[in-house]
Every structure is written in structure tokens, then in C-alpha cells.
C-alpha positions in Angstrom: -0.2 0.0 0.3 1.1 3.8 -1.1 1.6 5.2 2.2 -0.7 8.8 2.0 1.5 12.0 2.1 0.8 15.6 3.4 1.5 19.2 1.8 0.8 22.3 4.2 0.1 25.8 2.0 0.2 29.0 5.0 -1.1 31.6 3.4 -0.6 35.4 4.6 1.3 38.3 3.3 2.3 38.5 7.3 4.5 34.9 7.0 5.9 36.3 4.0 7.2 40.0 5.5 8.1 38.5 8.3 5.8 39.7 10.9 4.5 36.8 11.9 6.4 33.2 12.7 4.7 30.6 11.4 4.4 27.3 14.2 1.3 25.7 12.4 4.0 24.0 10.1 5.2 21.9 13.4 1.9 21.9 14.8 0.2 19.9 11.8 3.1 18.1 10.8 3.4 16.4 14.7 -0.3 15.9 14.5 0.0 13.7 11.2 3.3 11.9 11.7 1.5 9.7 14.6 -1.3 8.6 12.3 1.8 7.7 9.3 1.2 10.5 7.5 5.0 12.3 6.4 4.2 16.3 5.3 6.5 16.2 2.0 6.1 19.8 1.0 5.1 23.7 2.5 4.7 26.2 0.3 3.8 30.1 1.9 1.7 32.2 -0.9 0.7 35.8 -0.4 -3.1 36.8 0.1 -3.3 37.1 -3.5 -6.2 34.7 -5.1 -4.6 33.4 -8.2 -1.4 32.3 -6.2 -3.6 30.5 -3.6 -5.5 29.1 -6.5 -2.5 28.0 -8.1 -0.4 26.4 -5.0 -3.7 24.6 -4.0 -4.3 23.0 -7.4 -1.2 22.0 -7.6 -0.7 20.2 -4.1 -3.8 18.6 -3.9 -3.2 16.5 -7.6 0.6 15.6 -6.3 -0.3 15.0 -2.4 -3.4 12.7 -0.4 -4.1 15.5 1.6 -3.4 19.2 2.0 -4.0 21.6 4.9 -4.3 25.2 4.4 -4.0 27.7 7.2 -5.1 31.4 7.3 -7.2 33.6 5.2 -10.9 32.3 6.6 -11.6 35.5 9.2 -13.9 38.7 8.3 -11.4 40.9 6.8 -11.0 41.7 3.4 -7.7 39.8 3.0 -9.4 36.9 4.0 -9.6 35.5 0.8 -8.8 31.6 1.3 -12.8 30.3 1.0 -13.0 32.1 -2.2 -9.7 30.7 -3.7 -10.5 26.9 -2.4 -14.1 27.1 -4.6 -12.4 28.9 -7.2 -9.7 26.2 -6.8 -12.3 23.5 -7.3 -14.5 25.5 -10.4 -17.9 25.1 -7.4 -19.9 28.1 -5.6 -19.7 29.5 -2.4 -22.1 31.2 -0.4 -22.9 31.6 3.1 -23.5 28.4 5.2 -27.2 28.3 6.8 -25.9 25.8 9.8 -23.1 28.1 10.4 -24.8 31.5 10.2 -27.0 30.2 12.6 -24.2 28.9 14.8 -22.6 32.2 14.9 -25.7 34.5 15.1 -26.1 32.2 18.4 -22.6 33.1 19.9 -22.4 36.8 18.8 -25.9 37.1 20.6 -24.4 35.2 23.8 -21.6 37.6 23.9 -23.5 40.5 23.1 -21.8 42.0 19.7 -23.0 42.6 16.9 -22.9 40.0 13.7 -22.0 42.2 11.2 -21.7 41.5 7.8 -18.2 41.4 7.9 -18.4 38.3 10.5 -20.6 36.8 8.1 -17.8 36.1 6.0 -16.6 33.7 8.2 -20.0 31.6 7.3 -19.2 31.4 3.5 -18.2 28.1 2.9 -17.7 26.4 -0.6 -20.5 24.5 -2.1 -20.5 20.9 -1.1 -17.6 21.2 1.5 -17.7 19.6 5.0 -17.3 21.7 8.3 -14.3 21.4 10.5 -15.2 21.7 14.1 -13.2 25.1 15.9 -13.9 24.5 19.5 -11.8 27.6 20.1 -13.8 30.8 18.7 -16.7 28.8 16.9 -16.2 29.8 13.0 -15.3 26.7 11.7 -13.1 25.5 8.9 -13.9 23.1 6.3 -13.1 19.9 4.3 -13.2 20.6 0.1 -12.1 16.9 -1.3 -9.0 16.1 -0.1 -8.3 19.6 1.4 -8.6 20.9 4.7 -8.8 24.8 5.2 -8.4 26.0 8.7 -7.4 29.2 10.4 -4.2 30.5 10.8 -4.1 31.2 14.7 -2.3 28.5 16.3 -4.5 27.7 19.1 -7.3 27.2 16.8 -5.2 25.1 14.4 -4.8 22.9 16.8 -8.6 22.9 17.9 -9.6 21.9 14.4 -7.0 18.9 13.5 -9.4 17.1 16.6 -11.8 17.0 14.1 -9.7 15.9 11.4 -7.7 12.6 12.4 -11.3 10.6 11.8 -11.4 11.5 8.1 -8.0 10.4 7.3 -6.4 7.2 5.8 -3.4 6.3 8.4 -0.5 4.9 7.0 2.4 3.1 8.4 3.9 4.7 11.3 7.0 6.0 10.7 9.7 6.0 14.8 12.9 7.4 15.3 16.3 6.6 17.2 18.6 9.3 17.7 22.2 8.2 18.4 23.5 11.8 20.0 27.5 12.2 19.8 28.6 15.3 22.1 32.2 16.3 20.4 31.5 14.9 16.8 31.9 17.1 14.0 29.8 16.3 10.6 32.9 16.0 8.2 34.4 13.3 10.6 31.1 11.0 9.6 30.1 12.2 6.3 31.5 9.6 4.0 30.5 6.4 6.4 26.9 8.2 6.7 26.2 8.0 3.5 27.5 4.8 2.6 25.5 3.5 5.5 22.2 5.8 4.2 23.2 3.2 1.0 22.6 -0.2 2.8 19.9 0.1 4.3 16.3 -0.1 1.9 13.7 0.4 4.7 15.5 3.3 6.7 16.4 6.9 6.3 19.2 9.0 7.9 19.6 12.3 9.1 22.7 14.7 10.5 21.7 17.6 12.5 24.8 19.3 14.3 24.5 21.5 17.4 26.7 23.9 18.7 25.7 26.1 22.1 29.5 27.0 23.1 33.3 25.7 22.5 32.5 23.3 24.8 29.0 22.1 24.0 28.8 21.0 20.4 28.4 17.8 18.5 25.9 15.6 16.0 23.2 14.0 16.6 22.4 11.5 14.6 19.1 10.3 13.6 17.7 7.5 12.1 14.1 6.7 11.0 11.6 3.9 10.0 8.3 2.2 10.0 10.5 -1.3 10.4 11.2 -1.5 14.0 13.6 -4.1 13.6 15.5 -2.3 10.8 15.7 0.8 13.3 17.1 -0.9 15.8 19.9 -2.4 13.7 20.5 0.9 12.3 20.8 2.2 15.3 23.3 0.3 16.6 25.1 1.0 13.2 25.2 4.5 14.1 26.9 4.0 17.5 29.5 1.9 15.8 30.1 4.5 13.3 30.7 7.1 16.3 32.7 5.3 18.0 34.6 4.6 15.1 36.2 8.1 15.0 36.1 8.2 18.7 32.8 9.5 20.0 30.5 8.0 22.4 26.8 7.9 21.5 23.6 8.1 23.3 20.7 6.1 21.8 17.8 7.9 22.7 14.4 7.0 21.6 12.6 9.4 18.9 14.1 12.7 17.6 16.1 14.4 19.8 18.1 17.8 19.5 
């Protein structure tokens, strides 16, 4: 069975300008990883409908699932819903259930349900709603595209209504061999050869440098095959030892 894969499309001028620092990639990838769905591509696009349409159409053709974040609020630059509708060639209108839910919510807090706020009820035709337990206004699923808010706390809440809709893949596990004092150049060639010898395991090398006396490399093996992963981790320990390093095996991915 081909493992399902995912992509993320971050939408917003504020991300490209550096005004806002994204943490949604980490949140979404972290949520999908235990489901066996790796994120293989991330794009950031501006608040321009044509650019959003182009990115979404490219990604949804290539990956099993696409997650968009941002651009579904009440302001003029919140155009993601329109862009998704355009990407799928479908209409868009105020969803009656969302209108009723938001009307009730704003009545409860004594706030006028203005035309601007009603924009958050505009949902592409035929899309299924994604519950928003944080602020009420829902996201939505159109085909294999999941449209989420941009606020990280809301993204986290919306993801809880996404997992049951996904086909899960084989869960990839990881082992880290942390080697203080090691330099990447010391093991680069040998690590490359090791990577070629394991079909079911991928390897990564991640140096750290906190000070002259606190530096080294974290060597990480990843695989859905637990037996192969155990062997690979031992090979990494031996590789570190071959250049005088003392590797500590840690379950999972460690820095």
C-alpha cells in the first residue's frame, strides 16, 4: 500500500513579510506523524487569489492531503474560502448552519453579527465543516483539502476534527544517537554509505553548537520497520565510535 502523504499551504502576507512567525507547520506535521502521514512539502503564498489557487491545485494533485492555514477571518484580505472554491470550480455562499451558529454565539456575547463577521460563514458548495472549539467559526474540507484558520490555538483545536477523516499510513519511528564533540565532516562519507545500505531506513545528521564545550551531532534514523531501526541505531553507535565518539541512543527525535 502506498503511504498517504501531505502538504501544507500557509497563506498570508504577514508570514512572507516576517511579521508573523509560523508554528502551524510544526503543529500539523506533529499531529500527522503518529498517523503515519508524512508532510512532504510546504508552501507559503501571499493573500492573492490566483496564487492560492495555483498552489492548492498543484498540491492537491500531488499529495493525498493538503492543509491550508490562514485567510478565513472577517477582513478584506481573508480570501481563502473564495480561492478554494475557485480552485475546485464550485460556488460559495453563506452556510445556513454556520450563520445560525455564529448568530447565536454573537448574541451570547452581546456583539453585533455584522456583514464582515458573516464572511466567516461563507463555505464552498458541498464542503464539510471542520469544528472550531476555540472561537466557533469553522474550517472546512473540500475534497482532499482541509482549510484551517491561521491562529495556532485554533488550528490545534480544528485538527481534532480531522484525524478521523484520514487514511492512516505506517507510523515512522525514530532513534537518535547523540554524539557530543562529533563533527559532521568526520562521518559524512561513512554515513552516506550507511544510508545506501538500508532500504527501509532514512538517516539524518543534525549538528548543534551551543558553546565551545557544548557541541556535537545528533544522528537520527527513521523507519516504519522497528527491527531495521534497531539495527540502524546500533550501526550509528558503531560509526560514531569509529571516529572516537561516544553515542547515546535516545528513543525518538532529539536535538
